[in-house]
A tleap script that builds the chain and sets N, CA, C and O, in Angstrom:
source leaprc.protein.ff14SB
mol = sequence {
  NMET LYS LYS GLY PHE THR LEU VAL GLU LEU
  LEU ALA VAL ILE ALA LEU VAL ALA LEU LEU
  ILE GLY PHE ALA MET PRO ALA ILE LEU GLU
  ARG ILE ASN SER GLU ARG GLY LYS LEU ASP
  ASP ALA LEU ASN SER THR VAL MET ALA ALA
  SER SER ILE TYR VAL ARG ARG ASN SER SER
  LYS PHE SER ASP GLU GLN GLU HIE TYR PHE
  LYS PHE LYS THR LEU VAL GLU ASP ASP LEU
  LEU ASP GLU SER ILE LEU THR ASN TYR ASN
  ASN TYR CYS VAL LYS ALA THR TYR ALA ASN
  GLU GLN TYR SER PHE GLU VAL VAL THR SER
  CYS VAL GLU CGLY
}
set mol.1.N position { 20.251 -59.767 23.662 }
set mol.1.CA position { 19.607 -58.664 23.015 }
set mol.1.C position { 20.039 -57.355 23.684 }
set mol.1.O position { 20.096 -57.264 24.910 }
set mol.2.N position { 20.342 -56.345 22.862 }
set mol.2.CA position { 20.788 -55.046 23.373 }
set mol.2.C position { 19.587 -54.194 23.763 }
set mol.2.O position { 18.539 -54.215 23.119 }
set mol.3.N position { 19.781 -53.446 24.840 }
set mol.3.CA position { 18.729 -52.529 25.271 }
set mol.3.C position { 19.096 -51.116 24.823 }
set mol.3.O position { 20.277 -50.771 24.770 }
set mol.4.N position { 18.112 -50.310 24.505 }
set mol.4.CA position { 18.348 -48.929 24.089 }
set mol.4.C position { 17.489 -48.575 22.898 }
set mol.4.O position { 16.635 -49.349 22.462 }
set mol.5.N position { 17.736 -47.394 22.387 }
set mol.5.CA position { 16.964 -46.891 21.258 }
set mol.5.C position { 17.741 -47.063 19.971 }
set mol.5.O position { 18.969 -46.981 19.959 }
set mol.6.N position { 17.035 -47.299 18.908 }
set mol.6.CA position { 17.684 -47.340 17.597 }
set mol.6.C position { 17.751 -45.909 17.080 }
set mol.6.O position { 17.085 -45.016 17.604 }
set mol.7.N position { 18.544 -45.707 16.070 }
set mol.7.CA position { 18.695 -44.383 15.466 }
set mol.7.C position { 17.363 -43.894 14.906 }
set mol.7.O position { 17.049 -42.709 15.020 }
set mol.8.N position { 16.599 -44.754 14.321 }
set mol.8.CA position { 15.300 -44.378 13.755 }
set mol.8.C position { 14.349 -43.919 14.856 }
set mol.8.O position { 13.649 -42.921 14.682 }
set mol.9.N position { 14.311 -44.616 15.967 }
set mol.9.CA position { 13.453 -44.214 17.079 }
set mol.9.C position { 13.868 -42.856 17.633 }
set mol.9.O position { 13.022 -42.012 17.930 }
set mol.10.N position { 15.154 -42.657 17.767 }
set mol.10.CA position { 15.675 -41.389 18.267 }
set mol.10.C position { 15.322 -40.245 17.320 }
set mol.10.O position { 14.895 -39.183 17.774 }
set mol.11.N position { 15.491 -40.442 16.024 }
set mol.11.CA position { 15.145 -39.410 15.040 }
set mol.11.C position { 13.646 -39.122 15.031 }
set mol.11.O position { 13.238 -37.976 14.843 }
set mol.12.N position { 12.834 -40.139 15.230 }
set mol.12.CA position { 11.381 -39.948 15.283 }
set mol.12.C position { 10.992 -39.090 16.485 }
set mol.12.O position { 10.144 -38.206 16.369 }
set mol.13.N position { 11.601 -39.345 17.624 }
set mol.13.CA position { 11.314 -38.549 18.822 }
set mol.13.C position { 11.757 -37.106 18.615 }
set mol.13.O position { 11.025 -36.185 18.975 }
set mol.14.N position { 12.926 -36.892 18.049 }
set mol.14.CA position { 13.425 -35.530 17.786 }
set mol.14.C position { 12.483 -34.808 16.830 }
set mol.14.O position { 12.171 -33.637 17.044 }
set mol.15.N position { 12.027 -35.486 15.782 }
set mol.15.CA position { 11.103 -34.873 14.819 }
set mol.15.C position { 9.785 -34.519 15.489 }
set mol.15.O position { 9.218 -33.462 15.211 }
set mol.16.N position { 9.293 -35.374 16.359 }
set mol.16.CA position { 8.041 -35.111 17.061 }
set mol.16.C position { 8.174 -33.907 17.992 }
set mol.16.O position { 7.274 -33.068 18.052 }
set mol.17.N position { 9.269 -33.817 18.704 }
set mol.17.CA position { 9.506 -32.680 19.598 }
set mol.17.C position { 9.608 -31.391 18.778 }
set mol.17.O position { 9.041 -30.370 19.167 }
set mol.18.N position { 10.317 -31.424 17.658 }
set mol.18.CA position { 10.447 -30.243 16.799 }
set mol.18.C position { 9.084 -29.813 16.272 }
set mol.18.O position { 8.804 -28.617 16.195 }
set mol.19.N position { 8.250 -30.749 15.916 }
set mol.19.CA position { 6.909 -30.456 15.423 }
set mol.19.C position { 6.064 -29.794 16.519 }
set mol.19.O position { 5.362 -28.818 16.256 }
set mol.20.N position { 6.131 -30.316 17.721 }
set mol.20.CA position { 5.394 -29.719 18.838 }
set mol.20.C position { 5.865 -28.292 19.122 }
set mol.20.O position { 5.051 -27.403 19.369 }
set mol.21.N position { 7.156 -28.084 19.087 }
set mol.21.CA position { 7.713 -26.742 19.306 }
set mol.21.C position { 7.251 -25.799 18.202 }
set mol.21.O position { 6.909 -24.645 18.458 }
set mol.22.N position { 7.246 -26.305 16.972 }
set mol.22.CA position { 6.805 -25.487 15.844 }
set mol.22.C position { 5.363 -25.018 15.982 }
set mol.22.O position { 5.037 -23.892 15.605 }
set mol.23.N position { 4.502 -25.870 16.518 }
set mol.23.CA position { 3.106 -25.483 16.727 }
set mol.23.C position { 2.942 -24.572 17.939 }
set mol.23.O position { 2.092 -23.681 17.918 }
set mol.24.N position { 3.714 -24.765 18.968 }
set mol.24.CA position { 3.555 -24.006 20.209 }
set mol.24.C position { 4.203 -22.624 20.154 }
set mol.24.O position { 3.728 -21.698 20.812 }
set mol.25.N position { 5.267 -22.470 19.391 }
set mol.25.CA position { 6.042 -21.234 19.405 }
set mol.25.C position { 5.230 -19.993 19.025 }
set mol.25.O position { 5.354 -18.986 19.722 }
set mol.26.N position { 4.413 -19.992 17.975 }
set mol.26.CA position { 3.648 -18.773 17.664 }
set mol.26.C position { 2.720 -18.346 18.804 }
set mol.26.O position { 2.586 -17.154 19.079 }
set mol.27.N position { 2.090 -19.299 19.459 }
set mol.27.CA position { 1.200 -18.962 20.576 }
set mol.27.C position { 1.993 -18.374 21.741 }
set mol.27.O position { 1.544 -17.427 22.387 }
set mol.28.N position { 3.147 -18.923 22.002 }
set mol.28.CA position { 3.994 -18.419 23.092 }
set mol.28.C position { 4.460 -17.003 22.780 }
set mol.28.O position { 4.408 -16.130 23.647 }
set mol.29.N position { 4.913 -16.767 21.554 }
set mol.29.CA position { 5.381 -15.431 21.175 }
set mol.29.C position { 4.249 -14.408 21.195 }
set mol.29.O position { 4.456 -13.259 21.587 }
set mol.30.N position { 3.062 -14.817 20.778 }
set mol.30.CA position { 1.907 -13.918 20.830 }
set mol.30.C position { 1.591 -13.537 22.274 }
set mol.30.O position { 1.282 -12.380 22.558 }
set mol.31.N position { 1.667 -14.488 23.169 }
set mol.31.CA position { 1.396 -14.229 24.586 }
set mol.31.C position { 2.438 -13.280 25.177 }
set mol.31.O position { 2.105 -12.375 25.942 }
set mol.32.N position { 3.697 -13.499 24.815 }
set mol.32.CA position { 4.773 -12.617 25.302 }
set mol.32.C position { 4.541 -11.191 24.828 }
set mol.32.O position { 4.660 -10.252 25.616 }
set mol.33.N position { 4.210 -11.013 23.548 }
set mol.33.CA position { 3.975 -9.673 23.011 }
set mol.33.C position { 2.750 -9.025 23.639 }
set mol.33.O position { 2.739 -7.816 23.871 }
set mol.34.N position { 1.726 -9.810 23.915 }
set mol.34.CA position { 0.523 -9.289 24.562 }
set mol.34.C position { 0.847 -8.776 25.961 }
set mol.34.O position { 0.411 -7.693 26.349 }
set mol.35.N position { 1.605 -9.550 26.705 }
set mol.35.CA position { 1.981 -9.149 28.063 }
set mol.35.C position { 2.900 -7.935 28.043 }
set mol.35.O position { 2.806 -7.070 28.914 }
set mol.36.N position { 3.783 -7.866 27.058 }
set mol.36.CA position { 4.679 -6.713 26.933 }
set mol.36.C position { 3.858 -5.452 26.669 }
set mol.36.O position { 4.157 -4.390 27.214 }
set mol.37.N position { 2.825 -5.568 25.836 }
set mol.37.CA position { 1.946 -4.433 25.567 }
set mol.37.C position { 1.217 -3.971 26.817 }
set mol.37.O position { 1.070 -2.770 27.043 }
set mol.38.N position { 0.758 -4.919 27.631 }
set mol.38.CA position { 0.084 -4.577 28.884 }
set mol.38.C position { 1.040 -3.864 29.832 }
set mol.38.O position { 0.661 -2.913 30.516 }
set mol.39.N position { 2.285 -4.337 29.864 }
set mol.39.CA position { 3.290 -3.706 30.719 }
set mol.39.C position { 3.574 -2.287 30.257 }
set mol.39.O position { 3.694 -1.381 31.082 }
set mol.40.N position { 3.683 -2.081 28.949 }
set mol.40.CA position { 3.917 -0.742 28.415 }
set mol.40.C position { 2.754 0.190 28.742 }
set mol.40.O position { 2.968 1.352 29.089 }
set mol.41.N position { 1.522 -0.314 28.632 }
set mol.41.CA position { 0.350 0.504 28.956 }
set mol.41.C position { 0.344 0.891 30.438 }
set mol.41.O position { 0.031 2.030 30.782 }
set mol.42.N position { 0.686 -0.045 31.301 }
set mol.42.CA position { 0.725 0.233 32.737 }
set mol.42.C position { 1.809 1.255 33.064 }
set mol.42.O position { 1.592 2.166 33.863 }
set mol.43.N position { 2.972 1.099 32.443 }
set mol.43.CA position { 4.063 2.052 32.661 }
set mol.43.C position { 3.656 3.432 32.182 }
set mol.43.O position { 3.912 4.428 32.858 }
set mol.44.N position { 3.027 3.497 31.026 }
set mol.44.CA position { 2.598 4.776 30.471 }
set mol.44.C position { 1.593 5.458 31.397 }
set mol.44.O position { 1.692 6.663 31.631 }
set mol.45.N position { 0.637 4.714 31.921 }
set mol.45.CA position { -0.352 5.279 32.848 }
set mol.45.C position { 0.303 5.801 34.118 }
set mol.45.O position { -0.058 6.864 34.623 }
set mol.46.N position { 1.261 5.052 34.626 }
set mol.46.CA position { 1.961 5.462 35.840 }
set mol.46.C position { 2.759 6.739 35.612 }
set mol.46.O position { 2.752 7.644 36.447 }
set mol.47.N position { 3.441 6.805 34.485 }
set mol.47.CA position { 4.242 7.996 34.169 }
set mol.47.C position { 3.336 9.211 33.960 }
set mol.47.O position { 3.677 10.314 34.385 }
set mol.48.N position { 2.195 9.019 33.315 }
set mol.48.CA position { 1.272 10.140 33.094 }
set mol.48.C position { 0.733 10.669 34.425 }
set mol.48.O position { 0.638 11.880 34.621 }
set mol.49.N position { 0.388 9.773 35.325 }
set mol.49.CA position { -0.108 10.191 36.639 }
set mol.49.C position { 0.982 10.925 37.419 }
set mol.49.O position { 0.717 11.957 38.035 }
set mol.50.N position { 2.199 10.400 37.395 }
set mol.50.CA position { 3.319 11.051 38.089 }
set mol.50.C position { 3.605 12.422 37.486 }
set mol.50.O position { 3.908 13.373 38.207 }
set mol.51.N position { 3.507 12.518 36.174 }
set mol.51.CA position { 3.752 13.795 35.494 }
set mol.51.C position { 2.713 14.834 35.883 }
set mol.51.O position { 3.045 15.997 36.110 }
set mol.52.N position { 1.477 14.421 35.959 }
set mol.52.CA position { 0.406 15.333 36.349 }
set mol.52.C position { 0.636 15.876 37.760 }
set mol.52.O position { 0.478 17.071 38.011 }
set mol.53.N position { 1.003 14.997 38.657 }
set mol.53.CA position { 1.293 15.430 40.037 }
set mol.53.C position { 2.498 16.366 40.056 }
set mol.53.O position { 2.484 17.379 40.755 }
set mol.54.N position { 3.533 16.037 39.298 }
set mol.54.CA position { 4.746 16.866 39.261 }
set mol.54.C position { 4.414 18.277 38.769 }
set mol.54.O position { 4.882 19.259 39.345 }
set mol.55.N position { 3.616 18.381 37.717 }
set mol.55.CA position { 3.266 19.696 37.177 }
set mol.55.C position { 2.449 20.498 38.195 }
set mol.55.O position { 2.666 21.699 38.352 }
set mol.56.N position { 1.514 19.840 38.885 }
set mol.56.CA position { 0.721 20.545 39.900 }
set mol.56.C position { 1.590 21.013 41.065 }
set mol.56.O position { 1.415 22.124 41.565 }
set mol.57.N position { 2.531 20.162 41.498 }
set mol.57.CA position { 3.407 20.531 42.616 }
set mol.57.C position { 4.344 21.675 42.252 }
set mol.57.O position { 4.707 22.482 43.108 }
set mol.58.N position { 4.732 21.745 40.994 }
set mol.58.CA position { 5.735 22.717 40.557 }
set mol.58.C position { 5.151 23.693 39.542 }
set mol.58.O position { 5.811 24.040 38.562 }
set mol.59.N position { 3.940 24.128 39.766 }
set mol.59.CA position { 3.252 24.981 38.793 }
set mol.59.C position { 3.990 26.283 38.516 }
set mol.59.O position { 3.843 26.849 37.432 }
set mol.60.N position { 4.775 26.768 39.460 }
set mol.60.CA position { 5.502 28.020 39.250 }
set mol.60.C position { 6.601 27.872 38.181 }
set mol.60.O position { 7.020 28.866 37.588 }
set mol.61.N position { 7.062 26.655 37.938 }
set mol.61.CA position { 8.094 26.415 36.919 }
set mol.61.C position { 7.529 26.390 35.505 }
set mol.61.O position { 8.274 26.502 34.531 }
set mol.62.N position { 6.221 26.244 35.395 }
set mol.62.CA position { 5.604 26.040 34.100 }
set mol.62.C position { 4.784 27.253 33.696 }
set mol.62.O position { 3.942 27.737 34.452 }
set mol.63.N position { 5.046 27.735 32.489 }
set mol.63.CA position { 4.225 28.814 31.946 }
set mol.63.C position { 3.264 28.211 30.936 }
set mol.63.O position { 3.606 27.275 30.213 }
set mol.64.N position { 2.089 28.745 30.899 }
set mol.64.CA position { 1.077 28.209 30.002 }
set mol.64.C position { 1.454 28.446 28.546 }
set mol.64.O position { 2.316 29.266 28.230 }
set mol.65.N position { 0.776 27.696 27.662 }
set mol.65.CA position { 0.934 27.821 26.213 }
set mol.65.C position { 2.338 27.461 25.725 }
set mol.65.O position { 2.757 27.937 24.670 }
set mol.66.N position { 3.051 26.654 26.451 }
set mol.66.CA position { 4.367 26.210 26.015 }
set mol.66.C position { 4.520 24.720 26.259 }
set mol.66.O position { 3.778 24.105 27.025 }
set mol.67.N position { 5.515 24.164 25.575 }
set mol.67.CA position { 5.886 22.771 25.837 }
set mol.67.C position { 7.003 22.764 26.867 }
set mol.67.O position { 7.909 23.597 26.826 }
set mol.68.N position { 6.927 21.826 27.780 }
set mol.68.CA position { 7.957 21.676 28.800 }
set mol.68.C position { 8.402 20.222 28.813 }
set mol.68.O position { 7.613 19.313 28.558 }
set mol.69.N position { 9.654 20.023 29.106 }
set mol.69.CA position { 10.213 18.669 29.161 }
set mol.69.C position { 10.825 18.438 30.534 }
set mol.69.O position { 11.462 19.327 31.098 }
set mol.70.N position { 10.628 17.249 31.060 }
set mol.70.CA position { 11.337 16.851 32.272 }
set mol.70.C position { 11.640 15.368 32.188 }
set mol.70.O position { 10.870 14.585 31.632 }
set mol.71.N position { 12.776 15.004 32.753 }
set mol.71.CA position { 13.275 13.634 32.655 }
set mol.71.C position { 12.597 12.724 33.676 }
set mol.71.O position { 12.077 13.175 34.697 }
set mol.72.N position { 12.621 11.439 33.368 }
set mol.72.CA position { 12.133 10.453 34.333 }
set mol.72.C position { 12.907 10.583 35.636 }
set mol.72.O position { 12.359 10.378 36.719 }
set mol.73.N position { 14.190 10.926 35.519 }
set mol.73.CA position { 15.028 11.078 36.707 }
set mol.73.C position { 14.462 12.151 37.636 }
set mol.73.O position { 14.536 12.019 38.858 }
set mol.74.N position { 13.902 13.205 37.062 }
set mol.74.CA position { 13.286 14.263 37.861 }
set mol.74.C position { 12.084 13.727 38.629 }
set mol.74.O position { 11.874 14.081 39.789 }
set mol.75.N position { 11.299 12.874 37.981 }
set mol.75.CA position { 10.141 12.276 38.651 }
set mol.75.C position { 10.585 11.341 39.774 }
set mol.75.O position { 9.926 11.244 40.809 }
set mol.76.N position { 11.706 10.657 39.561 }
set mol.76.CA position { 12.255 9.780 40.605 }
set mol.76.C position { 12.738 10.619 41.780 }
set mol.76.O position { 12.466 10.295 42.936 }
set mol.77.N position { 13.454 11.696 41.483 }
set mol.77.CA position { 13.975 12.570 42.547 }
set mol.77.C position { 12.853 13.225 43.340 }
set mol.77.O position { 13.034 13.554 44.512 }
set mol.78.N position { 11.706 13.415 42.716 }
set mol.78.CA position { 10.552 14.012 43.395 }
set mol.78.C position { 9.674 12.937 44.058 }
set mol.78.O position { 8.554 13.217 44.487 }
set mol.79.N position { 10.193 11.719 44.133 }
set mol.79.CA position { 9.504 10.571 44.746 }
set mol.79.C position { 8.155 10.248 44.103 }
set mol.79.O position { 7.213 9.840 44.782 }
set mol.80.N position { 8.079 10.434 42.804 }
set mol.80.CA position { 6.850 10.107 42.083 }
set mol.80.C position { 6.959 8.791 41.312 }
set mol.80.O position { 5.944 8.179 40.980 }
set mol.81.N position { 8.168 8.365 41.034 }
set mol.81.CA position { 8.431 7.081 40.381 }
set mol.81.C position { 9.504 6.351 41.156 }
set mol.81.O position { 10.338 6.967 41.820 }
set mol.82.N position { 9.478 5.036 41.068 }
set mol.82.CA position { 10.504 4.219 41.709 }
set mol.82.C position { 11.806 4.305 40.921 }
set mol.82.O position { 11.800 4.378 39.693 }
set mol.83.N position { 12.906 4.296 41.636 }
set mol.83.CA position { 14.221 4.430 41.012 }
set mol.83.C position { 14.532 3.303 40.025 }
set mol.83.O position { 15.332 3.496 39.109 }
set mol.84.N position { 13.926 2.154 40.193 }
set mol.84.CA position { 14.205 1.021 39.305 }
set mol.84.C position { 13.824 1.303 37.857 }
set mol.84.O position { 14.320 0.637 36.948 }
set mol.85.N position { 12.954 2.278 37.631 }
set mol.85.CA position { 12.560 2.608 36.257 }
set mol.85.C position { 13.741 3.147 35.449 }
set mol.85.O position { 13.765 3.035 34.224 }
set mol.86.N position { 14.716 3.729 36.142 }
set mol.86.CA position { 15.864 4.319 35.450 }
set mol.86.C position { 16.783 3.266 34.837 }
set mol.86.O position { 17.617 3.589 33.992 }
set mol.87.N position { 16.638 2.023 35.251 }
set mol.87.CA position { 17.457 0.957 34.684 }
set mol.87.C position { 17.227 0.834 33.181 }
set mol.87.O position { 18.182 0.710 32.415 }
set mol.88.N position { 15.974 0.866 32.759 }
set mol.88.CA position { 15.648 0.703 31.342 }
set mol.88.C position { 15.248 1.998 30.648 }
set mol.88.O position { 15.232 2.060 29.419 }
set mol.89.N position { 14.925 3.035 31.421 }
set mol.89.CA position { 14.394 4.262 30.822 }
set mol.89.C position { 15.132 5.497 31.327 }
set mol.89.O position { 14.507 6.529 31.574 }
set mol.90.N position { 16.429 5.409 31.480 }
set mol.90.CA position { 17.215 6.486 32.079 }
set mol.90.C position { 17.136 7.787 31.289 }
set mol.90.O position { 17.022 8.854 31.893 }
set mol.91.N position { 17.190 7.736 29.974 }
set mol.91.CA position { 17.215 8.957 29.167 }
set mol.91.C position { 15.829 9.389 28.677 }
set mol.91.O position { 15.717 10.327 27.888 }
set mol.92.N position { 14.798 8.724 29.132 }
set mol.92.CA position { 13.457 9.072 28.679 }
set mol.92.C position { 12.966 10.333 29.392 }
set mol.92.O position { 13.396 10.658 30.499 }
set mol.93.N position { 12.053 11.028 28.717 }
set mol.93.CA position { 11.508 12.271 29.247 }
set mol.93.C position { 10.003 12.308 29.023 }
set mol.93.O position { 9.427 11.487 28.308 }
set mol.94.N position { 9.395 13.293 29.664 }
set mol.94.CA position { 7.977 13.558 29.461 }
set mol.94.C position { 7.868 14.944 28.837 }
set mol.94.O position { 8.482 15.903 29.305 }
set mol.95.N position { 7.080 15.029 27.778 }
set mol.95.CA position { 6.778 16.313 27.150 }
set mol.95.C position { 5.406 16.741 27.650 }
set mol.95.O position { 4.410 16.056 27.417 }
set mol.96.N position { 5.357 17.873 28.338 }
set mol.96.CA position { 4.101 18.408 28.863 }
set mol.96.C position { 3.685 19.582 27.987 }
set mol.96.O position { 4.436 20.545 27.827 }
set mol.97.N position { 2.498 19.496 27.429 }
set mol.97.CA position { 1.988 20.541 26.552 }
set mol.97.C position { 0.705 21.107 27.148 }
set mol.97.O position { -0.205 20.362 27.513 }
set mol.98.N position { 0.644 22.429 27.241 }
set mol.98.CA position { -0.548 23.078 27.793 }
set mol.98.C position { -1.453 23.501 26.644 }
set mol.98.O position { -1.046 24.256 25.761 }
set mol.99.N position { -2.690 23.002 26.668 }
set mol.99.CA position { -3.681 23.381 25.658 }
set mol.99.C position { -5.065 23.211 26.261 }
set mol.99.O position { -5.302 22.295 27.049 }
set mol.100.N position { -5.970 24.094 25.890 }
set mol.100.CA position { -7.348 24.036 26.376 }
set mol.100.C position { -7.426 23.978 27.901 }
set mol.100.O position { -8.208 23.218 28.471 }
set mol.101.N position { -6.610 24.786 28.534 }
set mol.101.CA position { -6.586 24.929 29.989 }
set mol.101.C position { -6.218 23.653 30.740 }
set mol.101.O position { -6.601 23.477 31.896 }
set mol.102.N position { -5.476 22.764 30.081 }
set mol.102.CA position { -4.985 21.563 30.767 }
set mol.102.C position { -3.712 21.067 30.091 }
set mol.102.O position { -3.430 21.390 28.937 }
set mol.103.N position { -2.962 20.284 30.834 }
set mol.103.CA position { -1.739 19.705 30.308 }
set mol.103.C position { -2.009 18.322 29.729 }
set mol.103.O position { -2.811 17.548 30.253 }
set mol.104.N position { -1.323 18.044 28.647 }
set mol.104.CA position { -1.293 16.676 28.119 }
set mol.104.C position { 0.160 16.227 28.169 }
set mol.104.O position { 1.073 17.046 28.067 }
set mol.105.N position { 0.367 14.948 28.324 }
set mol.105.CA position { 1.711 14.420 28.519 }
set mol.105.C position { 2.009 13.349 27.482 }
set mol.105.O position { 1.132 12.595 27.060 }
set mol.106.N position { 3.276 13.309 27.088 }
set mol.106.CA position { 3.740 12.322 26.118 }
set mol.106.C position { 5.143 11.878 26.509 }
set mol.106.O position { 5.988 12.703 26.857 }
set mol.107.N position { 5.387 10.579 26.452 }
set mol.107.CA position { 6.724 10.059 26.748 }
set mol.107.C position { 7.565 10.177 25.479 }
set mol.107.O position { 7.143 9.764 24.399 }
set mol.108.N position { 8.758 10.744 25.626 }
set mol.108.CA position { 9.700 10.867 24.510 }
set mol.108.C position { 11.018 10.229 24.928 }
set mol.108.O position { 11.321 10.125 26.116 }
set mol.109.N position { 11.795 9.805 23.941 }
set mol.109.CA position { 13.004 9.047 24.247 }
set mol.109.C position { 14.192 9.907 24.651 }
set mol.109.O position { 15.129 9.394 25.263 }
set mol.110.N position { 14.185 11.181 24.333 }
set mol.110.CA position { 15.286 12.037 24.779 }
set mol.110.C position { 14.819 13.486 24.756 }
set mol.110.O position { 13.872 13.829 24.047 }
set mol.111.N position { 15.488 14.336 25.534 }
set mol.111.CA position { 15.100 15.733 25.592 }
set mol.111.C position { 16.165 16.548 26.323 }
set mol.111.O position { 17.112 16.016 26.903 }
set mol.112.N position { 15.963 17.855 26.268 }
set mol.112.CA position { 16.709 18.771 27.109 }
set mol.112.C position { 15.705 19.309 28.103 }
set mol.112.O position { 14.703 19.918 27.728 }
set mol.113.N position { 15.979 19.080 29.365 }
set mol.113.CA position { 15.012 19.443 30.401 }
set mol.113.C position { 14.849 20.957 30.461 }
set mol.113.O position { 15.813 21.712 30.340 }
set mol.114.N position { 13.606 21.375 30.652 }
set mol.114.CA position { 13.348 22.799 30.804 }
set mol.114.C position { 12.000 23.191 30.285 }
set mol.114.O position { 11.634 24.365 30.344 }
savepdb mol mol.pdb
quit
């Protein structure tokens, strides 16, 4: 008698594995997207805090009632962000807008600094 699997047994195992993957994949992808969202929120909070400190340190560069832009690279050079952020966000900038006696910040994908 030969030992091993028959073709039918092998196909049944492959079908079962495919079925399990089919059920598990949506949950895995949902978890990945959830974690990516948390990472984006954390990055955004960090950049906003660094931007606020940068504006306070360099208040003479900023005139009120205007929009100002500065690159992530500027925040890195001012030791407010880690240099590793430039790997994925090299051309990103922060738009600082002065309104109601305070600055608000927004991350934008490109800008001319000034």
